[in-house]
C-alpha positions in Angstrom: -1.0 17.8 -48.2 -3.1 15.4 -46.1 -6.1 13.7 -47.7 -9.6 15.0 -47.3 -11.9 13.5 -44.8 -13.4 13.9 -41.3 -10.5 12.1 -39.6 -8.2 14.9 -40.7 -10.4 17.7 -39.6 -10.1 19.2 -36.1 -13.4 21.0 -35.5 -12.5 23.8 -33.1 -13.2 27.4 -33.3 -12.1 28.4 -29.8 -8.7 29.6 -31.0 -10.4 32.2 -33.2 -13.3 33.2 -31.0 -12.4 33.3 -27.4 -14.7 35.2 -25.0 -12.2 35.4 -22.2 -14.3 33.2 -19.9 -13.6 29.4 -19.9 -17.2 28.5 -19.2 -18.5 30.7 -22.0 -15.8 29.3 -24.4 -17.0 25.7 -23.6 -20.6 26.6 -24.4 -19.5 28.3 -27.6 -17.4 25.3 -28.6 -20.2 22.9 -27.9 -22.7 25.1 -29.9 -20.3 25.4 -32.8 -19.7 21.6 -32.9 -23.5 21.0 -32.7 -24.0 23.4 -35.6 -21.2 22.0 -37.8 -23.5 19.7 -39.9 -25.7 22.6 -40.5 -22.7 24.6 -41.8 -21.9 21.8 -44.3 -25.6 21.7 -45.4 -25.7 25.5 -45.9 -22.4 25.5 -47.8 -23.6 22.9 -50.2 -27.2 24.1 -50.5 -26.4 27.8 -51.1 -22.8 27.9 -52.4 -22.3 24.4 -53.9 -18.9 24.2 -52.1 -18.3 22.1 -49.0 -15.0 24.0 -48.3 -17.1 27.2 -47.7 -18.4 25.6 -44.5 -15.2 26.5 -42.7 -15.6 30.2 -43.7 -19.3 30.2 -42.8 -18.5 28.6 -39.4 -15.7 31.0 -38.7 -18.0 33.9 -39.3 -20.9 32.4 -37.3 -18.6 31.5 -34.3 -17.2 35.0 -34.3 -20.8 36.5 -34.3 -21.8 34.1 -31.5 -18.7 35.0 -29.4 -19.8 38.6 -29.5 -23.3 37.6 -28.5 -22.2 35.4 -25.6 -20.1 38.3 -24.2 -23.3 40.4 -24.1 -25.4 37.5 -22.8 -23.2 35.2 -20.7 -26.1 33.2 -19.3 -27.3 32.1 -22.7 -28.3 28.4 -23.0 -26.6 26.0 -25.3 -29.7 25.4 -27.3 -30.3 29.1 -27.9 -26.6 29.7 -28.9 -26.7 26.8 -31.3 -29.9 28.2 -32.9 -28.2 31.6 -33.2 -25.2 30.0 -34.9 -27.4 28.1 -37.3 -29.3 31.2 -38.1 -26.1 33.1 -38.8 -24.9 30.3 -41.0 -28.0 30.5 -43.2 -27.9 34.2 -43.3 -24.3 34.4 -44.3 -24.6 31.6 -46.9 -27.6 33.3 -48.5 -25.7 36.6 -48.5 -22.7 35.0 -50.3 -25.0 33.2 -52.7 -26.8 36.4 -53.6 -23.5 38.1 -54.3 -22.5 35.3 -56.7 -25.8 35.6 -58.5 -25.2 39.2 -59.2 -21.8 38.5 -60.8 -21.6 38.9 -64.5 -20.7 35.5 -66.1 -18.5 37.2 -68.7 -15.1 35.3 -68.9 -16.0 32.8 -66.2 -17.1 29.2 -66.1 -19.9 30.0 -68.7 -17.2 30.7 -71.3 -15.4 27.5 -70.4 -18.7 25.6 -70.7 -19.2 27.1 -74.1 -15.7 26.0 -75.2 -16.3 22.5 -73.9 -19.4 22.1 -76.0 -18.2 23.8 -79.2 -14.5 22.9 -79.5 -12.8 19.5 -80.1 -10.7 18.1 -77.2 -7.4 18.7 -78.8 -8.1 22.3 -79.4 -9.3 22.7 -75.8 -6.0 21.2 -74.6 -4.1 23.8 -76.5 -6.1 26.6 -75.0 -5.8 25.2 -71.5 -2.0 24.8 -71.9 -1.7 28.4 -73.2 -3.7 29.8 -70.4 -2.0 27.7 -67.7 1.4 28.7 -69.1 0.6 32.4 -68.7 -0.1 32.0 -64.9 2.6 32.7 -62.4 4.2 29.6 -60.7 2.2 30.5 -57.5 -1.1 30.4 -59.4 -0.1 27.3 -61.4 0.5 25.4 -58.1 -2.8 26.6 -56.8 -4.6 25.5 -60.0 -2.9 22.2 -59.8 -3.9 21.7 -56.2 -7.5 22.6 -56.9 -7.5 20.2 -59.9 -6.3 17.4 -57.5 -9.3 18.2 -55.2 -7.5 20.0 -52.4 -9.4 22.7 -50.4 -8.3 26.3 -50.2 -7.2 25.7 -46.6 -5.0 22.8 -47.5 -3.3 24.7 -50.4 -2.8 27.7 -48.1 -1.2 25.5 -45.5 1.5 24.5 -48.0 2.3 28.3 -48.6 2.0 29.0 -44.9 -0.6 31.7 -45.7 -4.2 32.4 -44.9 -6.7 30.6 -47.2 -8.6 33.8 -48.0 -5.4 35.5 -49.1 -4.4 32.7 -51.3 -7.9 32.4 -52.9 -8.1 36.2 -53.4 -4.6 36.4 -54.9 -5.4 33.5 -57.3 -8.7 35.0 -58.5 -7.0 38.5 -58.9 -4.4 36.9 -61.1 -7.0 35.0 -63.2 -9.0 38.2 -63.6 -6.0 40.2 -64.7 -5.0 37.5 -67.1 -8.5 37.4 -68.5 -8.5 41.1 -69.1 -5.2 40.8 -71.0 -6.3 38.0 -73.2 -7.9 38.9 -76.5 -11.5 37.6 -76.8 -12.6 35.9 -80.1 -14.2 38.6 -82.4 -12.4 41.5 -80.7 -11.7 44.3 -83.1 -8.6 45.4 -81.2 -5.5 45.6 -83.4 -2.7 43.0 -82.8 0.7 44.2 -81.9 
């Protein structure tokens, strides 16, 4: 996987959102590139994840491409403002969804473990949990631990990043349901 950084990124959304008119595509590309710093800002401000900027921009560029088809004479300034508005709206929407999630069995539990258990015991729990993951999920967890983005990990599997992320979290959720929680009254065996 290539290292992170701007020099490795190719900022183009024309492959995903073509209007069918070269002039409109150029305006859309220019507006998307002008709004890219705003996508990074929204991703970090609302979602605390710089990698989410790509998903936000994909969504906003698709929205703008539909708009430019209906209004082919739109100015670059107005289209850029529309993309920025859509970026903020989508980031807030995703952030609101995350706030409504129940923190049962998530990072809150891991934080509790980190503050209440000795390191050696934590290592045992982490190895046990990691060992129960499939090789696919283990390689994703290893890549995320090394700091790779979802897109970079998905490239190694030759898959879409959203499919990889969804499959990974589905497996974690399934494993979480199967693990016995401390204090459970369920019988063993």
